[in-house]
DRENPA-3360 file (N, C-alpha, C; in nm, 2 decimals, always signed):
BEGIN
1 = XXXXXXXX = -0.17/+1.52/+1.91/-0.21/+1.39/+1.86/-0.10/+1.29/+1.85 ~ -0.11/+1.17/+1.89/+0.00/+1.07/+1.88/+0.02/+1.03/+1.73 ~ +0.14/+0.98/+1.71/+0.17/+0.94/+1.57/+0.08/+0.83/+1.53 ~ +0.04/+0.73/+1.62/-0.05/+0.63/+1.58/-0.18/+0.68/+1.54 ~ -0.23/+0.78/+1.61/-0.36/+0.85/+1.58/-0.35/+0.91/+1.44 ~ -0.24/+0.98/+1.41/-0.22/+1.05/+1.28/-0.22/+0.94/+1.17 ~ -0.15/+0.83/+1.19/-0.15/+0.73/+1.09/-0.29/+0.67/+1.07 ~ -0.36/+0.65/+1.18/-0.50/+0.59/+1.17/-0.59/+0.69/+1.09;
9 = XXXXXXXX = -0.58/+0.82/+1.12/-0.66/+0.92/+1.05/-0.63/+0.92/+0.90 ~ -0.50/+0.91/+0.87/-0.46/+0.91/+0.73/-0.52/+0.79/+0.66 ~ -0.50/+0.67/+0.72/-0.55/+0.55/+0.66/-0.70/+0.55/+0.64 ~ -0.77/+0.62/+0.72/-0.91/+0.63/+0.70/-0.95/+0.73/+0.60 ~ -0.87/+0.83/+0.57/-0.90/+0.93/+0.47/-0.85/+0.89/+0.33 ~ -0.74/+0.81/+0.32/-0.69/+0.78/+0.19/-0.78/+0.71/+0.10 ~ -0.87/+0.62/+0.14/-0.96/+0.55/+0.05/-1.05/+0.65/-0.02 ~ -1.08/+0.76/+0.04/-1.18/+0.85/-0.02/-1.14/+0.92/-0.15;
17 = XXXXXXXX = -1.02/+0.90/-0.19/-0.98/+0.94/-0.33/-1.03/+0.84/-0.44 ~ -1.08/+0.73/-0.39/-1.13/+0.63/-0.49/-1.25/+0.55/-0.43 ~ -1.32/+0.61/-0.33/-1.43/+0.54/-0.27/-1.52/+0.63/-0.19 ~ -1.64/+0.59/-0.17/-1.73/+0.66/-0.08/-1.74/+0.58/+0.05 ~ -1.77/+0.64/+0.16/-1.77/+0.58/+0.29/-1.91/+0.57/+0.35 ~ -1.95/+0.46/+0.41/-2.08/+0.44/+0.47/-2.05/+0.38/+0.61 ~ -2.11/+0.44/+0.72/-2.09/+0.39/+0.85/-2.18/+0.27/+0.87 ~ -2.12/+0.16/+0.93/-2.20/+0.04/+0.96/-2.15/+0.01/+1.10;
25 = XXXXXXXX = -2.22/+0.04/+1.21/-2.18/+0.02/+1.34/-2.05/+0.09/+1.37 ~ -1.95/+0.03/+1.42/-1.82/+0.09/+1.45/-1.73/+0.10/+1.33 ~ -1.77/+0.06/+1.21/-1.69/+0.06/+1.09/-1.73/+0.17/+0.99 ~ -1.64/+0.20/+0.91/-1.67/+0.27/+0.78/-1.65/+0.17/+0.67 ~ -1.75/+0.14/+0.59/-1.74/+0.05/+0.47/-1.71/+0.14/+0.35 ~ -1.60/+0.12/+0.29/-1.56/+0.20/+0.17/-1.61/+0.13/+0.05 ~ -1.69/+0.20/-0.03/-1.74/+0.14/-0.16/-1.67/+0.21/-0.27 ~ -1.60/+0.13/-0.35/-1.51/+0.18/-0.45/-1.58/+0.25/-0.56;
33 = XXXXXXXX = -1.52/+0.36/-0.61/-1.57/+0.43/-0.73/-1.47/+0.41/-0.84 ~ -1.37/+0.32/-0.83/-1.27/+0.29/-0.93/-1.28/+0.14/-0.96 ~ -1.18/+0.09/-1.03/-1.18/-0.05/-1.07/-1.13/-0.14/-0.96 ~ -1.07/-0.07/-0.85/-1.01/-0.15/-0.74/-1.10/-0.16/-0.62 ~ -1.11/-0.28/-0.56/-1.20/-0.30/-0.44/-1.13/-0.23/-0.32 ~ -1.22/-0.19/-0.22/-1.17/-0.14/-0.10/-1.21/-0.23/+0.02 ~ -1.24/-0.18/+0.13/-1.25/-0.26/+0.25/-1.33/-0.18/+0.36 ~ -1.34/-0.24/+0.47/-1.40/-0.17/+0.59/-1.29/-0.15/+0.69;
41 = XXXXXXXX = -1.30/-0.03/+0.77/-1.21/+0.00/+0.87/-1.29/+0.04/+0.99 ~ -1.23/+0.02/+1.11/-1.30/+0.08/+1.23/-1.28/+0.23/+1.23 ~ -1.38/+0.30/+1.28/-1.37/+0.45/+1.28/-1.27/+0.49/+1.38 ~ -1.17/+0.57/+1.34/-1.06/+0.62/+1.43/-1.11/+0.69/+1.55 ~ -1.05/+0.67/+1.66/-1.08/+0.75/+1.78/-1.21/+0.71/+1.85 ~ -1.29/+0.61/+1.80/-1.41/+0.58/+1.86/-1.40/+0.51/+1.99 ~ -1.29/+0.44/+2.02/-1.27/+0.37/+2.14/-1.36/+0.25/+2.16 ~ -1.42/+0.21/+2.05/-1.51/+0.09/+2.05/-1.44/-0.04/+2.07;
49 = XXXXXXXX = -1.50/-0.13/+2.15/-1.45/-0.26/+2.16/-1.53/-0.35/+2.06 ~ -1.46/-0.39/+1.95/-1.53/-0.46/+1.84/-1.57/-0.60/+1.89 ~ -1.69/-0.64/+1.86/-1.74/-0.77/+1.89/-1.76/-0.85/+1.76 ~ -1.76/-0.98/+1.77/-1.78/-1.06/+1.64/-1.91/-1.02/+1.57 ~ -2.01/-0.99/+1.65/-2.14/-0.94/+1.58/-2.12/-0.82/+1.50 ~ -2.03/-0.73/+1.54/-2.01/-0.61/+1.46/-1.95/-0.64/+1.33 ~ -1.85/-0.74/+1.33/-1.79/-0.79/+1.21/-1.89/-0.85/+1.12 ~ -1.98/-0.93/+1.18/-2.08/-1.00/+1.10/-2.18/-0.90/+1.04;
57 = XXXXXXXX = -2.21/-0.79/+1.11/-2.30/-0.69/+1.06/-2.24/-0.62/+0.94 ~ -2.12/-0.58/+0.95/-2.06/-0.51/+0.83/-2.04/-0.60/+0.72 ~ -2.01/-0.73/+0.74/-2.00/-0.82/+0.64/-2.13/-0.84/+0.56 ~ -2.24/-0.85/+0.64/-2.37/-0.86/+0.58/-2.40/-0.75/+0.49 ~ -2.37/-0.62/+0.53/-2.40/-0.51/+0.45/-2.31/-0.51/+0.32 ~ -2.19/-0.55/+0.34/-2.09/-0.56/+0.23/-2.15/-0.66/+0.13 ~ -2.20/-0.78/+0.18/-2.26/-0.88/+0.09/-2.38/-0.83/+0.01 ~ -2.46/-0.74/+0.08/-2.58/-0.68/+0.02/-2.54/-0.60/-0.10;
65 = XXXXXXXX = -2.42/-0.53/-0.09/-2.38/-0.45/-0.20/-2.30/-0.52/-0.30 ~ -2.28/-0.65/-0.28/-2.21/-0.74/-0.38/-2.06/-0.71/-0.39 ~ -2.00/-0.67/-0.28/-1.86/-0.63/-0.28/-1.77/-0.74/-0.22 ~ -1.65/-0.76/-0.26/-1.55/-0.85/-0.20/-1.52/-0.79/-0.06 ~ -1.52/-0.88/+0.04/-1.51/-0.84/+0.18/-1.37/-0.85/+0.24 ~ -1.32/-0.75/+0.30/-1.20/-0.75/+0.38/-1.20/-0.64/+0.48 ~ -1.12/-0.65/+0.58/-1.10/-0.55/+0.69/-0.96/-0.51/+0.69 ~ -0.93/-0.38/+0.73/-0.80/-0.33/+0.75/-0.81/-0.24/+0.87;
73 = XXXXXXXX = -0.70/-0.24/+0.96/-0.70/-0.16/+1.07/-0.56/-0.15/+1.13 ~ -0.54/-0.05/+1.22/-0.42/-0.04/+1.30/-0.44/-0.12/+1.43 ~ -0.36/-0.22/+1.45/-0.38/-0.31/+1.56/-0.36/-0.24/+1.69 ~ -0.27/-0.14/+1.70/-0.24/-0.07/+1.83/-0.35/+0.02/+1.87 ~ -0.44/+0.07/+1.77/-0.55/+0.16/+1.81/-0.68/+0.09/+1.82 ~ -0.68/-0.04/+1.77/-0.81/-0.11/+1.78/-0.77/-0.26/+1.80 ~ -0.72/-0.29/+1.92/-0.67/-0.43/+1.95/-0.78/-0.53/+1.95 ~ -0.91/-0.49/+1.97/-1.02/-0.59/+1.98/-1.06/-0.65/+1.85;
81 = XXXXXXXX = -1.02/-0.58/+1.74/-1.07/-0.63/+1.61/-1.02/-0.76/+1.56 ~ -0.89/-0.78/+1.58/-0.83/-0.91/+1.54/-0.90/-1.03/+1.60 ~ -0.91/-1.04/+1.73/-0.99/-1.15/+1.79/-1.13/-1.16/+1.75 ~ -1.20/-1.04/+1.73/-1.34/-1.04/+1.69/-1.35/-1.10/+1.54 ~ -1.26/-1.06/+1.46/-1.26/-1.11/+1.32/-1.23/-1.26/+1.31 ~ -1.14/-1.30/+1.39/-1.11/-1.45/+1.40/-1.23/-1.52/+1.45 ~ -1.30/-1.47/+1.55/-1.41/-1.54/+1.61/-1.53/-1.54/+1.51 ~ -1.53/-1.44/+1.41/-1.63/-1.44/+1.31/-1.59/-1.52/+1.19;
89 = XXXXXXXX = -1.48/-1.59/+1.20/-1.45/-1.69/+1.09/-1.36/-1.63/+0.99 ~ -1.30/-1.52/+1.01/-1.21/-1.46/+0.91/-1.06/-1.50/+0.93 ~ -0.98/-1.50/+0.83/-0.84/-1.52/+0.84/-0.77/-1.39/+0.87 ~ -0.70/-1.38/+0.98/-0.64/-1.26/+1.03/-0.49/-1.26/+1.01 ~ -0.43/-1.15/+0.96/-0.29/-1.14/+0.94/-0.24/-1.00/+1.00 ~ -0.12/-1.00/+1.05/-0.06/-0.87/+1.10/+0.07/-0.84/+1.02 ~ +0.10/-0.72/+1.00/+0.22/-0.68/+0.93/+0.28/-0.56/+1.00 ~ +0.41/-0.54/+0.99/+0.48/-0.43/+1.05/+0.43/-0.30/+0.99;
97 = XXXXXXXX = +0.41/-0.20/+1.08/+0.38/-0.06/+1.05/+0.50/+0.03/+1.08 ~ +0.54/+0.10/+0.98/+0.66/+0.18/+1.00/+0.64/+0.33/+0.95 ~ +0.71/+0.42/+1.01/+0.71/+0.56/+0.97/+0.85/+0.61/+0.95 ~ +0.86/+0.72/+0.88/+0.99/+0.78/+0.85/+0.99/+0.92/+0.90 ~ +1.08/+0.96/+0.99/+1.10/+1.10/+1.04/+1.20/+1.16/+0.94 ~ +1.17/+1.29/+0.91/+1.27/+1.36/+0.82/+1.41/+1.35/+0.87 ~ +1.43/+1.37/+1.00/+1.56/+1.37/+1.06/+1.63/+1.24/+1.05 ~ +1.55/+1.13/+1.03/+1.61/+0.99/+1.02/+1.63/+0.95/+0.87;
105 = XXXXXXXX = +1.59/+1.03/+0.78/+1.59/+0.99/+0.64/+1.73/+0.97/+0.59 ~ +1.76/+0.85/+0.53/+1.89/+0.82/+0.48/+1.87/+0.79/+0.33 ~ +1.90/+0.89/+0.24/+1.88/+0.87/+0.10/+1.97/+0.75/+0.05 ~ +1.91/+0.68/-0.04/+1.98/+0.56/-0.10/+1.99/+0.58/-0.25 ~ +2.11/+0.56/-0.30/+2.14/+0.57/-0.44/+2.19/+0.43/-0.49 ~ +2.17/+0.41/-0.62/+2.21/+0.28/-0.68/+2.27/+0.31/-0.81 ~ +2.32/+0.21/-0.88/+2.39/+0.23/-1.01/+2.30/+0.26/-1.12 ~ +2.17/+0.23/-1.11/+2.08/+0.27/-1.22/+2.01/+0.40/-1.19;
113 = XXXXXXXX = +1.93/+0.45/-1.28/+1.86/+0.57/-1.26/+1.73/+0.54/-1.17 ~ +1.70/+0.64/-1.09/+1.58/+0.63/-1.01/+1.51/+0.77/-1.00 ~ +1.38/+0.78/-1.04/+1.32/+0.91/-1.05/+1.17/+0.89/-1.04 ~ +1.11/+1.01/-1.01/+0.96/+1.02/-1.01/+0.92/+1.01/-1.16 ~ +0.82/+0.93/-1.19/+0.78/+0.91/-1.32/+0.67/+1.01/-1.37 ~ +0.67/+1.04/-1.50/+0.56/+1.13/-1.55/+0.43/+1.06/-1.55 ~ +0.32/+1.14/-1.56/+0.19/+1.09/-1.57/+0.16/+1.06/-1.72 ~ +0.23/+0.95/-1.77/+0.22/+0.90/-1.90/+0.17/+0.76/-1.90;
121 = XXXXXXXX = +0.07/+0.73/-1.98/+0.01/+0.59/-1.97/+0.11/+0.48/-1.99 ~ +0.19/+0.49/-2.09/+0.28/+0.39/-2.12/+0.38/+0.36/-2.01 ~ +0.43/+0.47/-1.95/+0.52/+0.46/-1.84/+0.46/+0.39/-1.72 ~ +0.33/+0.43/-1.69/+0.26/+0.38/-1.57/+0.23/+0.23/-1.60 ~ +0.20/+0.20/-1.72/+0.18/+0.05/-1.76/+0.30/-0.03/-1.72 ~ +0.42/+0.02/-1.76/+0.54/-0.05/-1.73/+0.57/-0.07/-1.58 ~ +0.54/+0.04/-1.50/+0.55/+0.03/-1.36/+0.46/-0.07/-1.30 ~ +0.34/-0.07/-1.35/+0.24/-0.17/-1.31/+0.28/-0.31/-1.34;
129 = XXXXXXXX = +0.34/-0.33/-1.46/+0.39/-0.47/-1.50/+0.50/-0.51/-1.40 ~ +0.59/-0.42/-1.37/+0.70/-0.45/-1.27/+0.64/-0.50/-1.14 ~ +0.54/-0.43/-1.09/+0.47/-0.46/-0.96/+0.40/-0.60/-0.97 ~ +0.34/-0.63/-1.09/+0.27/-0.76/-1.10/+0.37/-0.87/-1.10 ~ +0.48/-0.86/-1.17/+0.58/-0.96/-1.17/+0.64/-0.98/-1.03 ~ +0.68/-0.86/-0.97/+0.74/-0.87/-0.84/+0.66/-0.93/-0.73 ~ +0.53/-0.89/-0.72/+0.44/-0.94/-0.62/+0.40/-1.08/-0.65 ~ +0.42/-1.13/-0.77/+0.39/-1.27/-0.81/+0.49/-1.36/-0.74;
137 = XXXXXXXX = +0.60/-1.31/-0.70/+0.70/-1.39/-0.63/+0.74/-1.31/-0.50 ~ +0.66/-1.33/-0.40/+0.68/-1.25/-0.28/+0.81/-1.27/-0.21 ~ +0.85/-1.18/-0.13/+0.98/-1.19/-0.05/+1.09/-1.10/-0.11 ~ +1.21/-1.13/-0.06/+1.32/-1.05/-0.10/+1.43/-1.14/-0.17 ~ +1.41/-1.27/-0.19/+1.51/-1.35/-0.25/+1.51/-1.33/-0.40 ~ +1.63/-1.35/-0.46/+1.64/-1.35/-0.61/+1.56/-1.46/-0.66 ~ +1.49/-1.44/-0.77/+1.41/-1.55/-0.83/+1.40/-1.53/-0.98 ~ +1.31/-1.60/-1.04/+1.29/-1.59/-1.19/+1.20/-1.47/-1.21;
145 = XXXXXXXX = +1.21/-1.41/-1.33/+1.12/-1.30/-1.36/+1.21/-1.17/-1.37 ~ +1.25/-1.14/-1.50/+1.32/-1.02/-1.53/+1.25/-0.94/-1.63 ~ +1.32/-0.86/-1.71/+1.26/-0.78/-1.81/+1.17/-0.85/-1.91 ~ +1.20/-0.97/-1.94/+1.11/-1.05/-2.04/+0.98/-1.08/-1.97 ~ +0.98/-1.11/-1.84/+0.85/-1.14/-1.77/+0.77/-1.01/-1.76 ~ +0.84/-0.90/-1.73/+0.78/-0.77/-1.73/+0.71/-0.73/-1.86 ~ +0.78/-0.76/-1.97/+0.72/-0.72/-2.10/+0.60/-0.81/-2.13 ~ +0.61/-0.94/-2.09/+0.50/-1.03/-2.12/+0.38/-0.98/-2.04;
153 = XXXXXXXX = +0.40/-0.94/-1.91/+0.29/-0.89/-1.83/+0.23/-0.76/-1.88 ~ +0.32/-0.68/-1.94/+0.28/-0.55/-1.99/+0.16/-0.57/-2.09 ~ +0.17/-0.67/-2.18/+0.07/-0.69/-2.28/-0.06/-0.74/-2.22 ~ -0.06/-0.78/-2.10/-0.18/-0.83/-2.03/-0.26/-0.73/-1.95 ~ -0.20/-0.61/-1.93/-0.26/-0.51/-1.85/-0.38/-0.45/-1.92 ~ -0.50/-0.46/-1.86/-0.62/-0.41/-1.93/-0.62/-0.26/-1.95 ~ -0.68/-0.21/-2.06/-0.68/-0.07/-2.08/-0.75/+0.01/-1.97 ~ -0.85/-0.05/-1.91/-0.92/+0.02/-1.80/-0.83/+0.04/-1.68;
161 = XXXXXXXX = -0.74/-0.06/-1.66/-0.64/-0.04/-1.55/-0.54/+0.07/-1.58 ~ -0.49/+0.07/-1.70/-0.40/+0.18/-1.74/-0.47/+0.31/-1.73 ~ -0.59/+0.32/-1.77/-0.67/+0.45/-1.77/-0.69/+0.49/-1.62 ~ -0.71/+0.40/-1.53/-0.73/+0.43/-1.39/-0.60/+0.48/-1.33 ~ -0.49/+0.42/-1.36/-0.36/+0.46/-1.31/-0.33/+0.60/-1.36 ~ -0.36/+0.63/-1.49/-0.33/+0.76/-1.54/-0.42/+0.87/-1.47 ~ -0.54/+0.83/-1.45/-0.63/+0.93/-1.39/-0.59/+0.97/-1.25 ~ -0.54/+0.87/-1.17/-0.50/+0.89/-1.04/-0.37/+0.97/-1.04;
169 = XXXXXXXX = -0.28/+0.94/-1.13/-0.15/+1.02/-1.14/-0.18/+1.16/-1.18 ~ -0.27/+1.19/-1.28/-0.30/+1.32/-1.32/-0.37/+1.40/-1.21 ~ -0.44/+1.33/-1.12/-0.51/+1.40/-1.01/-0.42/+1.42/-0.89 ~ -0.30/+1.37/-0.90/-0.20/+1.39/-0.79/-0.22/+1.30/-0.67 ~ -0.31/+1.20/-0.67/-0.34/+1.12/-0.56/-0.25/+1.00/-0.55 ~ -0.17/+0.98/-0.66/-0.08/+0.87/-0.66/+0.05/+0.91/-0.74 ~ +0.16/+0.91/-0.67/+0.29/+0.95/-0.73/+0.38/+0.83/-0.74 ~ +0.42/+0.80/-0.86/+0.50/+0.68/-0.89/+0.65/+0.71/-0.92;
177 = XXXXXXXX = +0.73/+0.62/-0.87/+0.88/+0.63/-0.90/+0.92/+0.50/-0.96 ~ +1.03/+0.50/-1.03/+1.08/+0.38/-1.09/+1.23/+0.38/-1.10 ~ +1.29/+0.26/-1.09/+1.44/+0.24/-1.11/+1.45/+0.18/-1.25 ~ +1.54/+0.23/-1.33/+1.55/+0.18/-1.47/+1.69/+0.20/-1.53 ~ +1.72/+0.12/-1.63/+1.84/+0.13/-1.71/+1.80/+0.10/-1.85 ~ +1.90/+0.06/-1.93/+1.88/+0.03/-2.07/+1.78/-0.09/-2.09 ~ +1.76/-0.17/-1.99/+1.67/-0.28/-2.00/+1.53/-0.24/-1.97 ~ +1.51/-0.12/-1.93/+1.37/-0.07/-1.90/+1.36/-0.06/-1.74;
185 = XXXXXXXX = +1.23/-0.06/-1.70/+1.21/-0.04/-1.56/+1.23/-0.17/-1.48 ~ +1.30/-0.16/-1.37/+1.34/-0.28/-1.29/+1.27/-0.28/-1.15 ~ +1.23/-0.17/-1.10/+1.16/-0.16/-0.97/+1.07/-0.04/-0.98 ~ +0.96/-0.04/-0.90/+0.87/+0.07/-0.90/+0.79/+0.07/-0.76 ~ +0.73/+0.18/-0.74/+0.65/+0.20/-0.62/+0.58/+0.34/-0.63 ~ +0.49/+0.36/-0.53/+0.41/+0.49/-0.53/+0.39/+0.54/-0.39 ~ +0.36/+0.67/-0.39/+0.31/+0.72/-0.26/+0.18/+0.80/-0.28 ~ +0.09/+0.80/-0.18/-0.04/+0.85/-0.20/-0.07/+0.96/-0.10;
193 = XXXXXXXX = -0.04/+1.09/-0.13/-0.05/+1.20/-0.04/-0.20/+1.23/-0.01 ~ -0.22/+1.26/+0.12/-0.35/+1.32/+0.17/-0.31/+1.43/+0.27 ~ -0.32/+1.55/+0.24/-0.28/+1.66/+0.33/-0.13/+1.65/+0.36 ~ -0.09/+1.65/+0.49/+0.05/+1.65/+0.52/+0.10/+1.51/+0.55 ~ +0.03/+1.41/+0.50/+0.07/+1.27/+0.53/+0.07/+1.19/+0.40 ~ +0.14/+1.08/+0.39/+0.14/+1.00/+0.27/+0.18/+0.86/+0.31 ~ +0.14/+0.76/+0.23/+0.18/+0.62/+0.25/+0.25/+0.57/+0.12 ~ +0.36/+0.51/+0.14/+0.43/+0.45/+0.03/+0.38/+0.31/+0.01;
201 = XXXXXXXX = +0.34/+0.28/-0.11/+0.27/+0.15/-0.14/+0.33/+0.09/-0.26 ~ +0.31/-0.04/-0.27/+0.34/-0.11/-0.40/+0.48/-0.11/-0.44 ~ +0.58/-0.11/-0.35/+0.72/-0.11/-0.39/+0.75/-0.26/-0.43 ~ +0.80/-0.27/-0.55/+0.83/-0.41/-0.60/+0.95/-0.40/-0.69 ~ +1.03/-0.51/-0.69/+1.14/-0.52/-0.78/+1.13/-0.65/-0.86 ~ +1.16/-0.65/-0.99/+1.16/-0.77/-1.06/+1.25/-0.88/-0.99 ~ +1.20/-1.00/-0.97/+1.27/-1.09/-0.88/+1.41/-1.12/-0.93 ~ +1.44/-1.12/-1.06/+1.58/-1.14/-1.11/+1.67/-1.02/-1.08;
209 = XXXXXXXX = +1.61/-0.91/-1.04/+1.69/-0.79/-1.01/+1.71/-0.76/-0.86 ~ +1.66/-0.85/-0.78/+1.67/-0.82/-0.63/+1.81/-0.83/-0.58 ~ +1.82/-0.78/-0.46/+1.95/-0.78/-0.38/+2.05/-0.68/-0.44 ~ +1.99/-0.57/-0.51/+2.08/-0.47/-0.56/+2.04/-0.33/-0.51 ~ +1.95/-0.33/-0.40/+1.91/-0.20/-0.34/+1.81/-0.12/-0.42 ~ +1.74/-0.18/-0.52/+1.65/-0.11/-0.60/+1.52/-0.07/-0.52 ~ +1.47/-0.16/-0.44/+1.35/-0.13/-0.37/+1.38/-0.01/-0.27 ~ +1.49/-0.02/-0.20/+1.53/+0.09/-0.11/+1.55/+0.22/-0.19;
217 = XXXXXXXX = +1.60/+0.22/-0.31/+1.63/+0.34/-0.38/+1.49/+0.40/-0.43 ~ +1.40/+0.31/-0.47/+1.26/+0.36/-0.51/+1.20/+0.43/-0.39 ~ +1.20/+0.36/-0.27/+1.15/+0.41/-0.15/+1.21/+0.55/-0.11 ~ +1.34/+0.56/-0.12/+1.41/+0.68/-0.10/+1.37/+0.79/-0.19 ~ +1.35/+0.76/-0.32/+1.30/+0.86/-0.41/+1.16/+0.91/-0.38 ~ +1.07/+0.82/-0.34/+0.94/+0.86/-0.30/+0.94/+0.94/-0.18 ~ +1.02/+0.90/-0.08/+1.02/+0.98/+0.05/+1.08/+1.12/+0.02 ~ +1.18/+1.13/-0.06/+1.24/+1.26/-0.09/+1.14/+1.35/-0.16;
225 = XXXXXXXX = +1.06/+1.29/-0.25/+0.95/+1.37/-0.32/+0.85/+1.42/-0.22 ~ +0.81/+1.33/-0.13/+0.71/+1.36/-0.03/+0.76/+1.48/+0.06 ~ +0.88/+1.47/+0.12/+0.93/+1.57/+0.20/+0.94/+1.70/+0.13 ~ +0.99/+1.70/+0.00/+1.00/+1.82/-0.08/+0.86/+1.88/-0.11 ~ +0.76/+1.80/-0.10/+0.62/+1.85/-0.12/+0.55/+1.91/+0.01 ~ +0.63/+1.91/+0.12/+0.57/+1.96/+0.24/+0.51/+1.86/+0.33 ~ +0.52/+1.73/+0.30/+0.46/+1.62/+0.38/+0.56/+1.60/+0.49 ~ +0.50/+1.58/+0.61/+0.59/+1.55/+0.73/+0.56/+1.41/+0.80;
233 = XXXXXXXX = +0.47/+1.34/+0.74/+0.44/+1.20/+0.79/+0.44/+1.11/+0.67 ~ +0.54/+1.02/+0.67/+0.55/+0.92/+0.56/+0.54/+0.78/+0.63 ~ +0.45/+0.70/+0.59/+0.43/+0.57/+0.65/+0.42/+0.46/+0.55 ~ +0.43/+0.34/+0.59/+0.41/+0.22/+0.51/+0.39/+0.10/+0.59 ~ +0.34/+0.00/+0.53/+0.34/-0.14/+0.60/+0.42/-0.23/+0.52 ~ +0.48/-0.33/+0.58/+0.56/-0.43/+0.51/+0.50/-0.56/+0.53 ~ +0.53/-0.65/+0.43/+0.47/-0.78/+0.43/+0.53/-0.87/+0.54 ~ +0.65/-0.84/+0.57/+0.72/-0.92/+0.67/+0.83/-0.85/+0.73;
241 = XXXXXXXX = +0.90/-0.91/+0.84/+1.01/-0.84/+0.90/+1.13/-0.83/+0.80 ~ +1.14/-0.93/+0.71/+1.25/-0.92/+0.61/+1.23/-0.81/+0.52 ~ +1.11/-0.78/+0.48/+1.08/-0.67/+0.39/+1.09/-0.54/+0.46 ~ +1.05/-0.54/+0.59/+1.07/-0.42/+0.67/+1.21/-0.37/+0.68 ~ +1.30/-0.47/+0.68/+1.45/-0.44/+0.69/+1.49/-0.36/+0.57 ~ +1.43/-0.38/+0.45/+1.46/-0.30/+0.33/+1.43/-0.15/+0.36 ~ +1.32/-0.13/+0.42/+1.27/+0.01/+0.45/+1.36/+0.08/+0.56 ~ +1.40/-0.01/+0.65/+1.48/+0.05/+0.76/+1.61/+0.10/+0.71;
249 = XXXXXXXX = +1.66/+0.05/+0.60/+1.78/+0.11/+0.54/+1.76/+0.26/+0.50 ~ +1.64/+0.30/+0.48/+1.61/+0.44/+0.44/+1.58/+0.52/+0.56 ~ +1.57/+0.46/+0.68/+1.54/+0.53/+0.80/+1.41/+0.51/+0.87 ~ +1.33/+0.43/+0.81/+1.20/+0.39/+0.87/+1.22/+0.32/+1.00 ~ +1.12/+0.34/+1.09/+1.13/+0.26/+1.21/+0.98/+0.21/+1.25 ~ +0.98/+0.10/+1.31/+0.85/+0.04/+1.34/+0.78/+0.11/+1.46 ~ +0.65/+0.13/+1.44/+0.57/+0.19/+1.55/+0.45/+0.10/+1.59 ~ +0.43/+0.00/+1.52/+0.32/-0.09/+1.56/+0.29/-0.19/+1.45;
257 = XXXXXXXX = +0.16/-0.23/+1.43/+0.13/-0.33/+1.34/-0.01/-0.29/+1.27 ~ -0.02/-0.33/+1.15/-0.15/-0.32/+1.08/-0.21/-0.46/+1.07 ~ -0.34/-0.46/+1.08/-0.41/-0.59/+1.06/-0.49/-0.59/+0.93 ~ -0.51/-0.72/+0.88/-0.60/-0.74/+0.77/-0.67/-0.87/+0.79 ~ -0.79/-0.87/+0.74/-0.87/-1.00/+0.76/-0.97/-1.01/+0.64 ~ -0.99/-1.14/+0.60/-1.08/-1.17/+0.49/-1.13/-1.31/+0.51 ~ -1.23/-1.34/+0.44/-1.28/-1.48/+0.45/-1.17/-1.58/+0.39 ~ -1.17/-1.70/+0.45/-1.08/-1.80/+0.40/-1.12/-1.84/+0.26;
265 = XX = -1.02/-1.87/+0.18/-1.05/-1.92/+0.04/-1.13/-2.05/+0.05 ~ -1.23/-2.05/-0.05/-1.31/-2.17/-0.05/-1.25/-2.28/-0.13;
% end
């Protein structure tokens, strides 16, 4: 099996830790069983050429269920979906898709502590607050938003979100790492194992703490944990080429692109 096929299979299996799947034409529509919404994906290995009508059909079923609509896919294994989604009136984006081979792994260390975090609600809340502040200012440039912004966001995290994070951590479907010092957590991220594969997701640094290698260190910590757990396929997608360069420091290399599509904002 090719590496792209393994990645595609993983990305199709991963939502099932928090969703049920329903086939709609050439798609699987994932219906969330958690507080977070999911999406529809083309069925791996089907070889189907997606048409605009296929996109419209899965969107109609999605609307019947009252769900927010979006699509995700591996561009290299389903190249027809991007044009079909655009023709169906959706906004289409592509992002770098990267994998890490164990032989290429380059551990990264920094001046602060970096470790896998325990499944403790207060700790996971803080990691979530870091991510909220970090993703609120996209990119890699230093910006506003340090520990004070994290702490302000911490107070706004709903109890149901914290409970869902804890449930996933206790079930072992989401493993979180953090970089921290006397000021508290400064960067965080997670990996989501399924069998012998995992995806690193949600790596974020407080904007005021950027350009210190913290995101690379968190990614390195997560990759090390994954390899030590017997996983041999570690993947991730990056928001941009600049963000991908952070992961390349750890040894990741690009193998293709992932696509995402959703209705244009009204």
